[in-house]
C-alpha positions as CSV (number, residue, x, y, z in Angstrom):
1,E,-21.0,11.9,-4.6
2,T,-19.9,10.8,-1.1
3,G,-16.2,10.9,-1.7
4,S,-13.6,8.2,-2.3
5,E,-11.2,6.8,0.2
6,D,-8.5,5.2,-2.1
7,I,-7.9,4.2,-5.6
8,D,-5.8,1.6,-7.3
9,I,-5.1,1.8,-11.1
10,L,-4.1,-1.4,-12.9
11,P,-1.6,-1.3,-15.8
12,N,-4.5,-1.8,-18.3
13,G,-6.2,1.4,-17.2
14,L,-8.9,0.0,-14.9
15,A,-9.3,1.8,-11.7
16,F,-10.8,0.4,-8.5
17,I,-12.1,3.0,-6.1
18,S,-13.2,2.5,-2.5
19,S,-15.8,4.8,-1.0
20,G,-17.8,5.2,2.1
21,L,-15.2,5.2,4.9
22,K,-16.7,6.1,8.3
23,Y,-14.2,7.0,10.9
24,P,-14.9,8.2,14.5
25,G,-14.6,12.0,14.8
26,V,-14.5,12.6,11.0
27,K,-17.6,13.9,9.3
28,S,-19.2,11.4,6.9
29,L,-20.9,12.7,3.8
30,A,-23.4,9.8,3.8
31,P,-23.5,8.3,7.3
32,D,-26.4,5.9,6.6
33,K,-25.0,4.6,3.3
34,P,-22.9,1.5,3.2
35,G,-19.5,1.5,1.6
36,E,-19.0,0.8,-2.1
37,I,-16.3,-0.2,-4.6
38,F,-16.4,1.5,-8.0
39,L,-14.8,0.6,-11.3
40,M,-13.6,3.2,-13.8
41,D,-12.2,2.5,-17.2
42,L,-9.6,5.3,-17.8
43,N,-9.2,4.2,-21.4
44,E,-12.7,5.6,-22.3
45,D,-13.1,9.1,-23.7
46,N,-15.5,10.0,-20.8
47,P,-14.7,7.6,-18.0
48,R,-17.3,7.4,-15.2
49,A,-17.3,5.4,-12.0
50,V,-19.7,2.4,-11.9
51,A,-20.6,0.8,-8.6
52,L,-19.7,-2.9,-8.6
53,R,-22.4,-5.3,-7.3
54,I,-21.3,-7.1,-4.2
55,S,-22.2,-10.7,-3.8
56,R,-25.2,-11.9,-1.8
57,G,-24.5,-13.0,1.7
58,F,-22.0,-10.1,2.2
59,D,-22.8,-7.9,5.2
60,L,-23.2,-4.6,3.3
61,A,-24.6,-2.7,6.2
62,S,-21.2,-2.8,8.0
63,F,-19.0,-2.5,4.9
64,N,-16.6,0.3,5.7
65,P,-13.8,0.1,3.1
66,H,-10.5,1.7,4.2
67,G,-7.9,1.5,1.3
68,I,-7.8,-0.9,-1.7
69,S,-5.1,-2.8,-3.4
70,T,-5.1,-5.3,-6.3
71,Y,-3.0,-8.3,-7.1
72,V,-2.3,-9.1,-10.8
73,D,-1.1,-12.6,-11.4
């Protein structure tokens, strides 16, 4: 809905998507909405992005994700 900034796909087909980047001089599709991280299971027949709940105590108002990467141990 407001565009994604980056995506990282794990070997098991789970995709993590960062969204909500606000950058000076670049039009934001949702300037008053905080950034989000979505999860999408690409193994599903009709995959859809689901917003992940971010822990309490995190400053969501200033969350401005730029890029995303994962570490698999």
